[in-house]
N, C-alpha and C positions, 0 to 999 in steps of 0.2 A: 330665765333663770339661765345665770352665767355661775358654770362651778369655774375656781381658779385655783387652779392645781404649783401645790410647792413642793420642790424637795432642796434637798442642802447636797445635791452633785452636780456639779460642772462641767465643760468642758475649756470653760470663760478661764483664763488667768486672772483679773481683777476684782470677779466679783469673790473666788476662791479668798485673794489677799480683803477685801473689804467688808465681804457678809458674815455675819457670827453664824445665828443659824439655816437661814433657806437663800439658797443663792440662785435658786431658777424659780420661775414660775408662769407659767401658761396660762392662756383664757380656754377652759371647754364652752362650748354655747351648743344649744340642741339643734339638730337636724332632722330631715327628714325618715320617716318611718321610726319610735322610735331611737332612734341613731343618736353619737355628739360626734359635733369634732369640735377638734384638739388642734389649739393656734402653736405652730413649734419656730419659738424664735430661730433664726439659724447665725445672722449677718445683718446688719444693717441693710433692709430694704427688703430682703425674702425671708416669707414666714412658708412656712412646710406647713401641711392643712393635715390633721393625722385623723381615719375615720375608726370610732370608739362603740363600742356597747356596754352596758352598766360590767360586765366580767372583766371591760378591763379595766374602769373606774377601778373593781374589788384587786386584781392587778399589782398596779399599780401603788396601789395603799398597802397593801403587803410589801413591796421595796422600798419600804422611807416613804411615799408622797404624805404631803397632809392640804387637803381640801377646805374652800370655804365656799358658804354658796351663796349667791347673791340673786335676792328674789327681782331682779331687773333684764331687762332684755338688751341684746348688747346694737352697743353702737350700729350702723351699716357701714360696708366699708372699712373697718376699726385696721385692718389690717397691709392699707398701703403705706401706710409709712414711718413705719417702728422704724426704732433704729437702739430698743433692746428689747430685753422679755416685761419689764417693769413698764415700759411705756407702752405694748403692745397691750398690755394688761389693762392700763390704763385706757387706754380708749376705749377698749371695749367695753369699758361700765360708764364709760363717759365722763370719768375726776378727773378734776383739773386740781389737781397739790405739785407743781411746783419741785416743792421740797420732798417728797418723795420720790429716792433715785436708786433702792434697792429693794431686793425681792423680801427681803425681814421688816425692811420699812412699813413697802403695801402691805403688807403680815400684818402688822403690828398696827396699821393707821384700818384696816378691814373686820378685828376682832376687835372695837374697841366698843 
């Protein structure tokens, strides 16, 4: 299972101008011993891995994050060549939709 987390907060300027509702997204994939790893896009080619537990997911939800649960396995080495948070999430999902470029567009596509 992959969880795609969406937030309306971002430090980047372009998503603040272009996106209406969600301005950032991050894939969360299962890790060992019941833990999860959030892959946080920081800059082109650089992805931070954050170790999470269910308590952390609930904390993110209380701070305005929204989650979409996808019943599939993450692609191997999907964080190797990411150029945006949306591209990182699409690589994790093995989603090949070139017209989806914003977190808001990805959220709408996943909720169809």
